[in-house]
DOZATOR-666675 format. One record per atom (N, C-alpha, C): x, y, z; residue in three letters. Coordinates in steps of 0.2 Angstrom, whole numbers, padded with zeros to 4 digits, always signed. Example, Ala and Ser with C-alpha at 12.3 -4.5 7.8 and 13.67 -1.06 7.14 Angstrom:
DOZATOR-666675
+0066-0028+0039ALA/+0062-0022+0039ALA/+0066-0016+0039ALA/+0064-0011+0035SER/+0068-0005+0036SER/+0064+0000+0039SER/
//
This chain:
DOZATOR-666675
+0063-0088+0117MET/+0054-0090+0118MET/+0053-0096+0116MET/+0046-0095+0122LEU/+0046-0103+0122LEU/+0039-0100+0119LEU/+0035-0104+0115ALA/+0030-0106+0113ALA/+0027-0113+0113ALA/+0020-0112+0115ARG/+0016-0119+0113ARG/+0015-0120+0104ARG/+0015-0127+0102ALA/+0014-0128+0096ALA/+0012-0136+0095ALA/+0009-0135+0088ARG/+0007-0141+0086ARG/+0012-0144+0081ARG/+0016-0152+0081LEU/+0018-0153+0078LEU/+0017-0159+0069LEU/+0018-0159+0067ARG/+0013-0161+0059ARG/+0019-0163+0056ARG/+0016-0169+0052GLY/+0021-0171+0046GLY/+0026-0177+0048GLY/+0027-0180+0053SER/+0033-0185+0052SER/+0029-0189+0060SER/+0027-0195+0059GLY/+0020-0196+0064GLY/+0016-0193+0065GLY/+0012-0196+0071PRO/+0005-0193+0073PRO/+0005-0185+0076PRO/+0001-0183+0073GLU/+0002-0175+0076GLU/+0004-0176+0086GLU/+0008-0170+0088ARG/+0008-0172+0094ARG/+0011-0163+0098ARG/+0010-0164+0102ASP/+0014-0156+0105ASP/+0020-0156+0104ASP/+0022-0146+0103ALA/+0029-0147+0104ALA/+0030-0138+0107ALA/+0034-0137+0106CYS/+0038-0132+0110CYS/+0043-0128+0107CYS/+0042-0121+0104VAL/+0046-0119+0100VAL/+0051-0116+0104VAL/+0056-0115+0107VAL/+0063-0115+0111VAL/+0065-0110+0107VAL/+0068-0108+0100ASN/+0072-0103+0099ASN/+0070-0102+0090ASN/+0068-0095+0091VAL/+0066-0093+0082VAL/+0070-0089+0078VAL/+0068-0086+0072SER/+0073-0083+0068SER/+0069-0083+0062SER/+0072-0077+0058SER/+0068-0076+0052SER/+0069-0082+0047SER/+0074-0086+0048ARG/+0074-0093+0042ARG/+0073-0100+0046ARG/+0071-0100+0054GLY/+0073-0105+0056GLY/+0071-0107+0064GLY/+0068-0112+0066LEU/+0066-0115+0073LEU/+0071-0119+0075LEU/+0071-0118+0083ALA/+0074-0124+0086ALA/+0065-0127+0090ALA/+0064-0132+0091VAL/+0060-0137+0094VAL/+0058-0142+0098VAL/+0057-0142+0104THR/+0056-0148+0107THR/+0051-0150+0106THR/+0050-0158+0106ALA/+0045-0164+0104ALA/+0047-0170+0105ALA/+0042-0175+0111ASP/+0043-0181+0109ASP/+0043-0182+0104ASP/+0048-0189+0104ASN/+0048-0191+0096ASN/+0050-0187+0091ASN/+0056-0183+0091PRO/+0057-0178+0084PRO/+0057-0180+0079PRO/+0057-0177+0074PRO/+0056-0179+0066PRO/+0065-0178+0065PRO/+0065-0184+0058ARG/+0072-0186+0055ARG/+0077-0181+0054ARG/+0081-0179+0053ARG/+0085-0175+0047ARG/+0083-0176+0040ARG/+0079-0170+0038GLY/+0078-0169+0031GLY/+0072-0168+0029GLY/+0068-0172+0036GLU/+0060-0174+0036GLU/+0057-0165+0035GLU/+0053-0167+0029ILE/+0047-0158+0028ILE/+0043-0160+0032ILE/+0040-0156+0038VAL/+0037-0154+0044VAL/+0033-0149+0045VAL/+0028-0147+0046GLU/+0024-0143+0049GLU/+0024-0141+0056GLU/+0025-0135+0060VAL/+0026-0132+0066VAL/+0018-0128+0065VAL/+0013-0128+0069VAL/+0007-0125+0071VAL/+0010-0120+0077VAL/+0010-0116+0077VAL/+0008-0110+0082VAL/+0004-0102+0082VAL/-0002-0103+0083GLY/-0008-0104+0084GLY/-0010-0102+0080GLY/-0012-0097+0074ASP/-0013-0098+0069ASP/-0010-0099+0063ASP/-0004-0098+0065ASN/+0001-0100+0058ASN/+0003-0107+0057ASN/+0008-0107+0052ARG/+0010-0113+0049ARG/+0016-0113+0048ARG/+0019-0116+0050LEU/+0026-0115+0048LEU/+0031-0122+0044LEU/+0031-0120+0038VAL/+0034-0128+0034VAL/+0040-0128+0033VAL/+0043-0133+0036GLY/+0050-0135+0032GLY/+0054-0139+0034GLY/+0060-0141+0032GLU/+0065-0145+0033GLU/+0069-0148+0037GLU/+0067-0151+0043VAL/+0073-0153+0047VAL/+0079-0153+0045VAL/+0084-0150+0050LYS/+0091-0148+0047LYS/+0095-0152+0055LYS/+0093-0155+0061TRP/+0097-0158+0065TRP/+0091-0161+0070TRP/+0094-0166+0071SER/+0089-0168+0077SER/+0094-0173+0083SER/+0091-0173+0088ASP/+0091-0177+0094ASP/+0088-0180+0096ASP/+0088-0181+0105VAL/+0081-0185+0109VAL/+0076-0183+0109VAL/+0075-0178+0110ARG/+0071-0174+0112ARG/+0070-0164+0107ARG/+0074-0164+0106ARG/+0074-0157+0102ARG/+0076-0159+0093ARG/+0073-0152+0091PHE/+0077-0154+0082PHE/+0075-0146+0079PHE/+0080-0146+0074GLY/+0081-0136+0072GLY/+0077-0139+0065GLY/+0073-0133+0062MET/+0072-0135+0054MET/+0073-0127+0052MET/+0076-0126+0045ILE/+0075-0123+0041ILE/+0069-0119+0038ILE/+0065-0115+0037LEU/+0059-0114+0035LEU/+0060-0112+0030LEU/+0052-0113+0025ARG/+0052-0113+0018ARG/+0051-0106+0015ARG/+0048-0102+0019GLU/+0048-0094+0021GLU/+0051-0093+0026GLU/+0054-0085+0024ARG/+0055-0081+0029ARG/+0049-0080+0035ARG/+0053-0075+0040ILE/+0044-0075+0046ILE/+0048-0069+0048ILE/+0044-0067+0052SER/+0043-0060+0056SER/+0045-0061+0063SER/+0049-0062+0066VAL/+0051-0066+0072VAL/+0046-0059+0077VAL/+0044-0055+0076ILE/+0038-0053+0081ILE/+0033-0053+0079ILE/+0030-0055+0074SER/+0025-0054+0073SER/+0023-0064+0075SER/+0027-0069+0074LEU/+0026-0075+0078LEU/+0025-0074+0086LEU/+0029-0070+0089ILE/+0029-0071+0097ILE/+0023-0065+0099ILE/+0022-0060+0095SER/+0015-0056+0098SER/+0010-0061+0094SER/+0010-0064+0092GLY/+0003-0072+0091GLY/+0000-0067+0085GLY/+0002-0063+0079ASP/+0000-0059+0074ASP/-0004-0064+0070ASP/-0011-0066+0071SER/-0017-0071+0065SER/-0014-0068+0059SER/-0012-0061+0059ALA/-0012-0059+0050ALA/-0007-0062+0047ALA/-0004-0067+0049GLY/+0004-0068+0046GLY/+0010-0067+0047GLY/+0012-0074+0049VAL/+0020-0072+0049VAL/+0024-0072+0045VAL/+0024-0073+0038THR/+0030-0074+0031THR/+0029-0069+0031THR/+0035-0064+0029LEU/+0037-0060+0026LEU/+0034-0060+0019LEU/+0034-0064+0014LYS/+0030-0063+0009LYS/+0023-0059+0009LYS/+0020-0063+0012ARG/+0012-0060+0015ARG/+0012-0052+0017ARG/+0015-0053+0022LYS/+0017-0042+0024LYS/+0019-0040+0019LYS/+0024-0043+0015GLU/+0027-0038+0010GLU/+0021-0035+0005GLU/+0017-0042+0003ALA/+0010-0042-0001ALA/+0006-0036+0001ALA/+0002-0035+0007LEU/+0000-0033+0010LEU/+0001-0023+0012LEU/+0008-0023+0012ARG/+0010-0016+0013ARG/+0009-0016+0006ARG/+0011-0018+0002ARG/+0011-0015-0008ARG/+0005-0014-0008ARG/-0002-0018-0008GLU/-0008-0019-0007GLU/-0011-0011-0003GLU/-0008-0009+0003LYS/-0012-0002+0004LYS/-0007+0003+0001LYS/-0001+0003-0001ALA/+0003+0008-0005ALA/-0002+0007-0011ALA/-0003+0003-0015ARG/-0008+0002-0022ARG/-0014+0008-0018ARG/-0017+0008-0013ALA/-0024+0010-0013ALA/-0020+0017-0014ALA/-0016+0018-0007ALA/-0018+0028-0006ALA/-0014+0030-0013ALA/-0008+0025-0017ALA/-0010+0030-0024ALA/-0016+0032-0029ALA/-0020+0026-0027ASP/-0025+0026-0032ASP/-0030+0032-0029ASP/-0029+0032-0024ARG/-0033+0040-0021ARG/-0030+0047-0020ARG/-0022+0045-0021SER/-0019+0051-0023SER/-0022+0051-0030SER/-0022+0047-0034SER/-0022+0050-0041SER/-0030+0054-0043SER/-0034+0051-0039ILE/-0043+0052-0041ILE/-0039+0063-0038ILE/-0037+0063-0031ALA/-0036+0069-0030ALA/-0034+0074-0034ALA/-0028+0071-0037ARG/-0025+0074-0042ARG/-0027+0077-0048ARG/-0032+0071-0049LYS/-0038+0073-0055LYS/-0043+0078-0055LYS/-0046+0077-0050PHE/-0051+0081-0046PHE/-0047+0087-0045PHE/-0042+0089-0044GLN/-0037+0097-0042GLN/-0036+0098-0052GLN/-0034+0094-0056PHE/-0033+0096-0064PHE/-0039+0101-0064PHE/-0046+0096-0065VAL/-0053+0100-0066VAL/-0055+0104-0062VAL/-0053+0106-0056VAL/-0054+0114-0053VAL/-0050+0118-0057VAL/-0043+0116-0058PHE/-0041+0121-0062PHE/-0042+0124-0068PHE/-0042+0118-0073ALA/-0046+0119-0079ALA/-0052+0123-0081ALA/-0054+0124-0074ALA/-0063+0125-0074ALA/-0057+0134-0070ALA/-0056+0135-0065ALA/-0055+0142-0066ALA/-0051+0145-0070ALA/-0045+0141-0075GLY/-0043+0143-0081GLY/-0047+0147-0086GLY/-0056+0143-0087ALA/-0058+0144-0093ALA/-0062+0150-0089ALA/-0063+0150-0084VAL/-0065+0157-0080VAL/-0063+0162-0081VAL/-0057+0163-0080ALA/-0052+0168-0082ALA/-0052+0171-0087ALA/-0050+0166-0091THR/-0048+0169-0100THR/-0057+0169-0100THR/-0061+0169-0099ILE/-0070+0174-0102ILE/-0069+0179-0097ILE/-0067+0181-0093VAL/-0065+0185-0090VAL/-0061+0190-0092VAL/-0056+0188-0093ALA/-0051+0192-0097ALA/-0053+0195-0104ALA/-0057+0189-0105ALA/-0058+0190-0115ALA/-0063+0197-0115ALA/-0069+0196-0109GLU/-0073+0202-0109GLU/-0069+0209-0107GLU/-0064+0208-0103PHE/-0061+0214-0101PHE/-0056+0219-0106PHE/-0054+0215-0110VAL/-0049+0217-0118VAL/-0057+0218-0121VAL/-0063+0217-0121SER/-0067+0218-0127SER/-0069+0224-0125SER/-0070+0227-0120ASP/-0071+0235-0118ASP/-0069+0239-0118ASP/-0061+0235-0117GLY/-0056+0242-0118GLY/-0053+0243-0124GLY/-0055+0237-0131LEU/-0054+0239-0137LEU/-0060+0244-0140LEU/-0065+0242-0136GLN/-0071+0247-0139GLN/-0070+0253-0138GLN/-0068+0256-0132SER/-0066+0262-0132SER/-0061+0265-0133SER/-0057+0260-0135LEU/-0050+0263-0139LEU/-0053+0266-0145LEU/-0058+0261-0151ASN/-0063+0260-0157ASN/-0065+0270-0157ASN/-0070+0269-0149LYS/-0074+0277-0149LYS/-0066+0282-0148LYS/-0063+0282-0147ALA/-0058+0287-0144ALA/-0057+0290-0151ALA/-0054+0283-0153LYS/-0050+0285-0162LYS/-0054+0289-0169LYS/-0061+0284-0166ALA/-0066+0287-0171ALA/-0068+0297-0167ALA/-0068+0296-0162ALA/-0071+0305-0160ALA/-0063+0308-0162ALA/-0058+0304-0162MET/-0050+0310-0165MET/-0051+0310-0172MET/-0054+0305-0176ALA/-0055+0306-0183ALA/-0058+0311-0187ALA/-0062+0312-0180GLY/-0069+0320-0182GLY/-0074+0313-0185GLY/-0076+0305-0186GLN/-0080+0302-0187GLN/-0085+0302-0181GLN/-0092+0300-0183PRO/-0097+0299-0179PRO/-0097+0294-0173PRO/-0096+0296-0169VAL/-0098+0290-0162VAL/-0103+0286-0161VAL/-0101+0279-0165VAL/-0110+0274-0160VAL/-0109+0271-0154VAL/-0116+0274-0151GLN/-0116+0273-0145GLN/-0116+0266-0145GLN/-0114+0261-0143VAL/-0115+0251-0142VAL/-0118+0252-0135VAL/-0123+0251-0137LYS/-0126+0249-0128LYS/-0124+0240-0121LYS/-0121+0245-0119SER/-0117+0243-0113SER/-0121+0234-0111SER/-0116+0229-0111ARG/-0118+0222-0110ARG/-0123+0221-0102ARG/-0125+0221-0099SER/-0127+0219-0091SER/-0124+0213-0089SER/-0123+0214-0084ARG/-0119+0210-0080ARG/-0120+0207-0074ARG/
//
């Protein structure tokens, strides 16, 4: 991989070139590379990568990064950030939002089913009441008692 970069933190800011990258470190070429043990910042596009120099020679140095990065995001120039902690936080935030939407849908579904259950209970109660009135009329007629006509409810 070759990517233009800016080197900060050891002497004046200067041009650099990232020649190798992993999730935990970089190999970089630059004029007057920093010394071993120095903390430097390498800026690639919109991404700032901070780490400690682990080895250095005449034109190159290797550094271990403070945070793990997504190599694919760095290579593709992703401006949303390449640190895996930031990417994980974004993923969690999206998952939380999806869970919230799902929770609202479940609550709405519960209300709809509860209302349907209430309506079904009322209809069943009316049906049973009408049936019991018919049985009471039949029982009264069989016992020889006068049958009282009750006005039917209009529906």
